[in-house]
C-alpha positions as CSV (number, residue, x, y, z in Angstrom):
1,X,-61.1,-204.1,30.5
2,X,-63.1,-204.7,33.7
3,X,-66.3,-206.5,33.1
4,X,-69.3,-204.3,32.1
5,X,-70.9,-202.5,35.1
6,X,-73.6,-199.8,35.3
7,X,-71.0,-197.9,37.5
8,X,-68.5,-195.9,35.4
9,X,-65.1,-194.7,36.9
10,X,-64.0,-191.2,35.6
11,X,-60.4,-190.0,36.0
12,X,-58.6,-186.7,35.7
13,X,-61.6,-184.8,36.9
14,X,-60.1,-181.4,37.7
15,X,-61.5,-179.0,40.2
16,X,-62.8,-176.8,37.4
17,X,-65.2,-179.7,36.5
18,X,-68.6,-179.6,38.1
19,X,-71.3,-182.3,38.6
20,X,-73.4,-180.8,35.9
21,X,-70.4,-181.1,33.5
22,X,-70.2,-184.8,34.1
23,X,-74.0,-185.3,33.9
24,X,-74.0,-183.6,30.4
25,X,-71.3,-186.1,29.3
26,X,-73.3,-189.1,30.1
27,X,-77.0,-188.1,30.0
28,X,-77.3,-188.9,26.2
29,X,-76.9,-192.5,27.0
30,X,-79.6,-193.0,29.6
31,X,-80.8,-192.1,33.2
32,X,-78.0,-191.5,35.7
33,X,-78.9,-192.7,39.2
34,X,-76.0,-191.7,41.3
35,X,-72.9,-189.5,40.9
36,X,-70.1,-189.3,43.5
37,X,-67.3,-186.8,43.1
38,X,-64.0,-188.1,44.7
39,X,-62.4,-184.6,44.8
40,X,-59.3,-185.7,46.7
41,X,-58.4,-188.1,44.0
42,X,-59.6,-186.0,41.0
43,X,-62.0,-188.9,40.1
44,X,-65.7,-189.6,40.0
45,X,-68.1,-192.6,40.1
46,X,-71.2,-192.5,38.1
47,X,-74.0,-195.0,38.2
48,X,-76.3,-195.5,35.0
49,X,-79.8,-196.9,35.4
50,X,-78.8,-200.2,33.8
51,X,-75.7,-202.0,32.2
52,X,-76.7,-201.4,28.5
53,X,-76.7,-197.6,29.0
54,X,-73.2,-197.8,30.6
55,X,-72.1,-200.1,27.7
56,X,-73.4,-197.6,25.1
57,X,-71.5,-194.7,26.8
58,X,-68.2,-196.7,27.1
59,X,-68.4,-197.8,23.4
60,X,-69.1,-194.3,22.2
61,X,-66.1,-192.8,24.2
62,X,-63.8,-195.5,23.1
63,X,-63.9,-193.8,19.7
64,X,-64.3,-190.1,20.9
65,X,-62.0,-188.8,23.4
66,X,-64.3,-187.2,26.2
67,X,-63.3,-183.6,27.2
68,X,-64.7,-181.2,29.6
69,X,-63.7,-177.5,29.8
70,X,-60.6,-178.3,27.6
71,X,-59.5,-181.1,29.8
72,X,-59.5,-184.8,28.7
73,X,-61.1,-187.2,31.1
74,X,-60.7,-191.0,31.0
75,X,-63.5,-193.5,31.5
76,X,-63.6,-197.2,32.4
77,X,-66.0,-199.6,33.9
78,X,-65.8,-199.5,37.6
79,X,-65.1,-202.7,39.8
80,X,-68.3,-201.8,41.7
81,X,-71.5,-203.2,40.2
82,X,-73.5,-200.8,42.4
83,X,-72.8,-197.7,44.4
84,X,-73.9,-198.5,47.9
85,X,-74.6,-195.8,50.5
86,X,-71.4,-196.5,52.3
87,X,-69.2,-196.4,49.2
88,X,-71.0,-193.1,48.2
89,X,-70.5,-191.5,51.6
90,X,-67.4,-192.7,53.3
91,X,-65.1,-192.9,50.2
92,X,-63.0,-195.4,52.0
93,X,-61.8,-193.1,54.8
94,X,-62.9,-195.5,57.6
95,X,-63.5,-192.8,60.1
96,X,-65.5,-193.9,63.2
97,X,-69.0,-192.4,63.5
98,X,-69.5,-190.0,66.4
99,X,-71.6,-186.9,67.0
100,X,-69.2,-184.2,65.7
101,X,-68.7,-183.7,61.9
102,X,-65.7,-182.1,60.4
103,X,-66.8,-180.2,57.3
104,X,-64.5,-179.0,54.6
105,X,-65.9,-176.7,51.9
106,X,-64.4,-176.9,48.5
107,X,-65.0,-174.3,45.6
108,X,-65.9,-171.7,48.1
109,X,-67.1,-169.0,45.7
110,X,-69.5,-167.3,48.2
111,X,-69.1,-166.6,51.9
112,X,-70.5,-169.2,54.2
113,X,-71.7,-168.2,57.6
114,X,-72.4,-170.1,60.8
115,X,-76.1,-169.4,60.1
116,X,-76.0,-171.0,56.8
117,X,-74.2,-174.2,58.1
118,X,-76.8,-174.3,60.9
119,X,-79.7,-174.2,58.3
120,X,-78.0,-176.9,56.2
121,X,-77.4,-179.4,59.0
122,X,-80.2,-178.8,61.5
123,X,-82.9,-180.6,59.5
124,X,-81.0,-183.8,60.3
125,X,-81.1,-183.3,64.1
126,X,-80.5,-180.8,67.0
127,X,-77.3,-179.0,66.4
128,X,-75.6,-178.0,69.6
129,X,-72.7,-176.0,68.3
130,X,-71.1,-174.7,65.1
131,X,-67.6,-173.2,64.7
132,X,-65.8,-172.2,61.5
133,X,-62.0,-171.8,61.0
134,X,-59.4,-171.6,58.2
135,X,-57.0,-174.4,57.9
136,X,-54.4,-175.5,55.2
137,X,-57.1,-177.8,53.9
138,X,-59.2,-174.7,53.3
139,X,-62.4,-173.3,55.0
140,X,-63.6,-175.8,57.6
141,X,-66.4,-176.1,60.3
142,X,-67.1,-178.4,63.3
143,X,-70.8,-179.3,63.7
144,X,-71.7,-180.8,67.0
145,X,-75.0,-182.8,67.1
146,X,-76.9,-183.8,70.2
147,X,-76.9,-187.4,69.0
148,X,-74.6,-189.7,67.0
149,X,-77.5,-190.8,64.9
150,X,-78.2,-187.3,63.8
151,X,-74.6,-186.8,62.7
152,X,-74.6,-190.1,60.8
153,X,-78.0,-189.1,59.1
154,X,-76.5,-185.6,58.2
155,X,-73.3,-187.1,56.7
156,X,-75.1,-189.7,54.6
157,X,-77.6,-187.2,53.2
158,X,-75.1,-184.2,52.6
159,X,-71.6,-185.7,51.7
160,X,-70.5,-184.4,48.3
161,X,-73.5,-182.1,48.0
162,X,-73.3,-178.4,47.1
163,X,-74.6,-175.6,49.2
164,X,-75.0,-173.4,46.3
165,X,-75.5,-174.6,42.6
166,X,-72.2,-175.7,41.2
167,X,-69.9,-174.7,44.3
168,X,-69.5,-174.7,48.0
169,X,-69.1,-178.4,48.1
170,X,-69.5,-180.2,51.4
171,X,-66.8,-182.8,52.2
172,X,-67.8,-184.4,55.5
173,X,-66.1,-186.7,57.8
174,X,-66.5,-187.6,61.5
175,X,-64.2,-185.5,63.7
176,X,-61.4,-186.9,65.7
177,X,-62.1,-184.1,68.2
178,X,-65.0,-186.2,69.6
179,X,-67.1,-184.2,72.2
180,X,-64.4,-181.7,72.4
181,X,-65.3,-179.6,75.5
182,X,-63.5,-176.5,74.1
183,X,-65.7,-176.4,71.0
184,X,-67.2,-172.9,71.4
185,X,-71.0,-172.2,71.2
186,X,-72.5,-171.3,67.9
187,X,-71.5,-167.9,66.7
188,X,-74.3,-166.2,64.8
189,X,-74.3,-164.9,61.3
190,X,-70.9,-163.3,60.7
191,X,-69.4,-164.1,57.2
192,X,-66.3,-166.0,57.6
193,X,-64.6,-164.3,54.7
194,X,-65.4,-161.6,52.2
195,X,-67.2,-163.2,49.1
196,X,-69.5,-162.3,46.2
197,X,-72.6,-160.2,47.0
198,X,-75.2,-161.2,49.5
199,X,-75.0,-165.1,48.9
200,X,-74.9,-165.9,52.6
201,X,-78.6,-165.0,52.7
202,X,-79.5,-168.2,51.0
203,X,-81.9,-169.5,53.5
204,X,-83.6,-166.2,54.6
205,X,-84.2,-164.8,51.1
206,X,-85.4,-161.2,51.2
207,X,-86.2,-159.7,47.7
208,X,-82.6,-158.3,47.4
209,X,-81.1,-161.6,48.7
210,X,-83.2,-163.6,46.4
211,X,-82.0,-161.7,43.4
212,X,-78.4,-162.0,44.4
213,X,-78.8,-165.6,45.1
214,X,-80.3,-166.3,41.7
215,X,-77.4,-164.4,40.2
216,X,-74.9,-166.4,42.4
217,X,-76.3,-169.7,41.3
218,X,-76.3,-168.7,37.7
219,X,-72.7,-167.6,37.9
220,X,-71.7,-170.9,39.7
221,X,-73.6,-173.0,37.2
222,X,-71.9,-171.2,34.2
223,X,-68.4,-171.3,35.5
224,X,-68.5,-174.7,37.2
225,X,-67.6,-173.2,40.6
226,X,-64.4,-171.6,39.3
227,X,-64.1,-168.1,37.9
228,X,-62.3,-167.1,34.7
229,X,-58.6,-166.3,35.4
230,X,-58.2,-162.8,36.7
231,X,-61.8,-162.4,38.0
232,X,-62.0,-162.1,41.8
233,X,-65.8,-162.4,42.2
234,X,-65.6,-159.9,45.1
235,X,-65.6,-156.5,43.4
236,X,-68.6,-154.3,44.6
237,X,-68.2,-151.4,42.2
238,X,-70.9,-151.2,39.5
239,X,-70.1,-148.2,37.4
240,X,-67.5,-148.2,34.7
241,X,-65.6,-145.4,32.8
242,X,-65.3,-146.3,29.1
243,X,-62.8,-143.9,27.4
244,X,-61.0,-143.4,24.1
245,X,-64.4,-143.8,22.3
246,X,-64.9,-142.3,18.7
247,X,-67.3,-139.5,19.5
248,X,-68.5,-139.2,16.0
249,X,-69.8,-142.7,15.8
250,X,-70.7,-143.8,19.4
251,X,-74.0,-143.4,21.2
252,X,-75.6,-144.7,24.4
253,X,-77.4,-147.6,22.5
254,X,-74.4,-148.9,20.8
255,X,-72.5,-149.0,24.2
256,X,-75.6,-150.9,25.6
257,X,-75.3,-153.4,22.8
258,X,-71.6,-154.1,23.7
259,X,-71.7,-153.9,27.5
260,X,-75.0,-155.8,27.8
261,X,-72.9,-159.0,26.8
262,X,-71.5,-159.1,30.2
263,X,-74.5,-158.1,32.5
264,X,-77.6,-156.1,32.7
265,X,-77.3,-152.3,32.1
266,X,-78.8,-149.8,34.6
267,X,-77.8,-146.5,33.0
268,X,-75.3,-145.0,30.4
269,X,-74.3,-141.4,30.3
270,X,-72.0,-139.9,27.6
271,X,-69.9,-137.1,29.2
272,X,-70.6,-133.9,27.2
273,X,-67.4,-132.2,28.5
274,X,-65.2,-135.2,27.4
275,X,-67.0,-136.5,24.4
276,X,-64.8,-139.6,24.1
277,X,-65.7,-140.7,27.7
278,X,-68.9,-142.5,28.9
279,X,-70.1,-143.9,32.3
280,X,-71.8,-147.3,32.2
281,X,-73.6,-148.7,35.3
282,X,-73.9,-152.4,35.4
283,X,-76.4,-154.6,37.4
284,X,-73.8,-155.5,40.1
285,X,-70.1,-155.6,40.8
286,X,-69.5,-159.1,39.3
287,X,-71.0,-158.1,35.9
288,X,-68.9,-154.9,35.9
289,X,-65.8,-157.0,36.5
290,X,-66.6,-159.3,33.6
291,X,-67.0,-156.3,31.3
292,X,-63.6,-154.7,32.4
293,X,-61.9,-158.2,32.0
294,X,-63.3,-159.1,28.6
295,X,-63.4,-155.7,26.9
296,X,-59.7,-154.9,27.8
297,X,-58.1,-153.8,24.5
298,X,-61.1,-154.3,22.3
299,X,-61.2,-152.0,19.2
300,X,-64.4,-150.2,18.3
301,X,-64.7,-147.7,15.5
302,X,-61.0,-147.6,14.9
303,X,-60.3,-146.7,18.5
304,X,-58.7,-149.0,21.2
305,X,-61.3,-149.0,24.0
306,X,-60.3,-148.3,27.6
307,X,-62.6,-149.7,30.4
308,X,-61.9,-149.1,34.0
309,X,-63.9,-148.9,37.2
310,X,-65.3,-145.4,37.9
311,X,-64.8,-143.4,41.1
312,X,-68.7,-142.9,41.0
313,X,-70.6,-145.5,42.8
314,X,-73.7,-145.0,40.3
315,X,-75.0,-142.7,37.6
316,X,-77.4,-140.0,38.8
317,X,-80.6,-139.5,36.8
318,X,-80.5,-136.4,34.6
319,X,-81.5,-135.1,31.1
320,X,-78.4,-136.7,29.5
321,X,-78.7,-140.1,31.3
322,X,-80.1,-143.0,29.4
323,X,-82.0,-145.3,31.6
324,X,-82.0,-149.2,30.6
325,X,-82.9,-150.7,34.0
326,X,-86.3,-152.1,32.8
327,X,-85.2,-152.6,29.1
328,X,-86.3,-156.1,27.7
329,X,-83.1,-156.0,25.8
330,X,-81.2,-156.7,28.9
331,X,-79.8,-160.3,28.4
332,X,-79.5,-161.5,32.0
333,X,-83.1,-161.4,33.1
334,X,-83.7,-164.8,31.4
335,X,-81.2,-167.7,31.0
336,X,-78.6,-165.9,33.1
337,X,-76.4,-169.0,33.4
338,X,-76.4,-169.5,29.6
339,X,-75.5,-165.9,29.0
340,X,-72.5,-166.0,31.6
341,X,-71.3,-169.1,29.7
342,X,-71.1,-167.1,26.6
343,X,-69.1,-164.3,28.0
344,X,-65.8,-163.8,26.2
345,X,-63.7,-161.1,24.6
346,X,-64.7,-159.9,21.2
347,X,-64.1,-162.5,18.4
348,X,-64.3,-162.5,14.5
349,X,-67.4,-164.6,14.8
350,X,-70.9,-163.4,15.6
351,X,-74.0,-165.4,16.4
352,X,-77.4,-164.3,15.3
353,X,-80.6,-165.5,16.9
354,X,-84.4,-164.7,16.7
355,X,-84.1,-164.5,12.9
356,X,-87.3,-164.6,10.6
357,X,-88.0,-168.3,9.8
358,X,-87.8,-167.6,5.9
359,X,-84.4,-165.5,6.1
360,X,-81.8,-166.3,3.5
361,X,-77.9,-166.1,3.9
362,X,-78.0,-163.4,1.2
363,X,-80.4,-161.2,3.4
364,X,-78.1,-161.7,6.4
365,X,-75.0,-160.8,4.4
366,X,-76.8,-157.7,2.9
367,X,-77.8,-156.6,6.5
368,X,-74.2,-156.8,7.8
369,X,-71.7,-156.3,5.0
370,X,-71.4,-152.5,5.6
371,X,-69.5,-153.3,8.7
372,X,-66.7,-155.2,7.1
373,X,-65.6,-158.2,4.9
374,X,-67.6,-161.3,5.7
375,X,-65.4,-164.3,5.1
376,X,-68.1,-167.1,5.7
377,X,-71.8,-167.5,6.9
378,X,-73.8,-170.5,8.0
379,X,-77.5,-170.5,8.5
380,X,-78.9,-173.3,10.6
381,X,-81.9,-174.3,12.7
382,X,-81.9,-175.2,16.5
383,X,-85.1,-176.1,18.4
384,X,-87.1,-175.1,15.3
385,X,-85.7,-171.6,15.3
386,X,-83.4,-170.0,12.6
387,X,-79.9,-169.1,13.7
388,X,-76.7,-167.9,11.9
389,X,-73.0,-167.6,12.3
390,X,-71.1,-164.9,10.4
391,X,-67.3,-164.8,10.3
392,X,-65.7,-161.4,9.6
393,X,-62.2,-160.7,8.6
394,X,-61.3,-159.1,11.9
395,X,-62.6,-158.8,15.5
396,X,-63.0,-155.0,15.0
397,X,-65.4,-155.6,12.1
398,X,-67.4,-158.2,14.0
399,X,-67.5,-155.9,17.0
400,X,-68.8,-153.1,14.8
401,X,-71.5,-155.3,13.3
402,X,-72.6,-156.3,16.9
403,X,-72.9,-152.9,18.3
404,X,-74.7,-151.5,15.3
405,X,-77.0,-154.3,14.4
406,X,-77.9,-156.1,17.7
407,X,-81.6,-155.3,18.3
408,X,-82.1,-154.1,14.7
409,X,-85.0,-155.4,12.6
410,X,-84.6,-158.0,9.8
411,X,-87.7,-158.8,8.0
412,X,-90.3,-158.8,10.7
413,X,-88.0,-159.9,13.6
414,X,-85.8,-158.0,16.0
415,X,-82.5,-159.9,15.9
416,X,-80.1,-160.6,18.8
417,X,-76.3,-160.8,18.3
418,X,-73.5,-162.1,20.5
419,X,-69.9,-163.2,19.9
420,X,-69.2,-166.8,19.2
421,X,-66.2,-168.7,20.6
422,X,-66.2,-171.0,17.5
423,X,-63.0,-170.6,15.5
424,X,-64.3,-171.9,12.1
425,X,-67.7,-172.5,10.5
C-alpha cells in the first residue's frame, strides 16, 4: 500500500456517480478540502483536511466494501500528498495555454445556450466569441477570450465544476484552434438541443424560470445527473389518464395519495361518463413521466392500473374537479430532492413518518391491518422523531394501505406514508 496521504484515489467511479455521492462517502471521517472528478478515467481524487482523517476512512473501507448507487468503488492512498492547482485542473493533458477554451459538457441533462455559457465564463474576463456544436465527444463549445490570462483564470476556476447542481459538468482544455479566424461571432440565446423545462434561464431567473430551475436542481441532485432508465426528461405533457380503476372504492383523495409520490398534484377529475377513468394533472411534464414510469402495472383495489398521457393539456376547473394546487399535502414543495430520490414502483414495504411520539407498534398495526396481512413492523427514531416500517404480504396490500391511510390521523398526528425500497426489516 502507498504510504498514507491526505489524498485518496477512488476507482470505478461510473458516470452515474456524482460529486455529492462521493462527498457523502467520506464526510463521516472529516472535512474534505478538494474533490477532482477524472471523468475520462472513471476515477476521482479527494483530499481530506489531514492525514489522520484519510487513514480513518481507509481503515473503515478496508473492512466494508464502499458502494455508490449499486456500484462498488475502490479506494487507496494517492501517490500525491497534496492536490495542487495544476493537478486539479490540467489532469495531465499538457495542453498549451492560449485564449480559446474548448469546453465539453458531460451529463447534459438540461439545454445549454450560448447565453448561459457567456454568463458562466464572462466573470473571468472579456468574452469575444462563443460557438456551440455537437461532436462525437458530446456537446462542445469554443469560448474565445480577449486575453490569454482570462482564459487561464476561467479554466482554473471552472474545470470540473457543474453548471447545474449534479449535472452539466464542464471539462475544459485549451483549444488547438488558437485564434481561429473562422470562429463565428457569439450567437445569442437559442437552445442547442431540446431538454427539460426552462432550465436555460438559470442566470436570468424570472418567477417561472426560478421554479423550473429549483426543480431541475432537485432532479439533478436526486438522480446524480442521470435519469432512471426509460425516463427522457424531455416530456412536456402534464395531464395523465388513469384507467381500469375500481369505481366502487376509488376517489380523488386516494388518487392524490398515490400520484403525489411522484410530483405535486394540480387537479384530479373522475370521469362520470367513464367511472373507471380519471384525469390527473401533475405539476410538470417530468413529474408526469415519473408517475407513468413507476405506476405501470401497479395493482389497486384488485384492478391493474393503466396510466398514460392524456390528450388534454390540462384539466379545466368545474364542479367535478378537485383542486390540489395549494394543498400542503403536496410532497414536492419542500425537500424536493429527497422526494425524487424516494421515487419507486409500489413495494410491499411502506414507511410512516410524522407519527405521535408515544405511538406503539400495536397502534400502527391496528391502524393498518384492515388493508392486508402485516408480516413485520419496526418502530424507530430518527432526529428525535418517531418513524416506522411496515411490511405487507403483497405490493397490492401495501398500495391500498398507502392510498387509504396517507394523511390520516393517528393519535393527534396526521401521518405521512411512502413506499420504502428496503427489502427486509
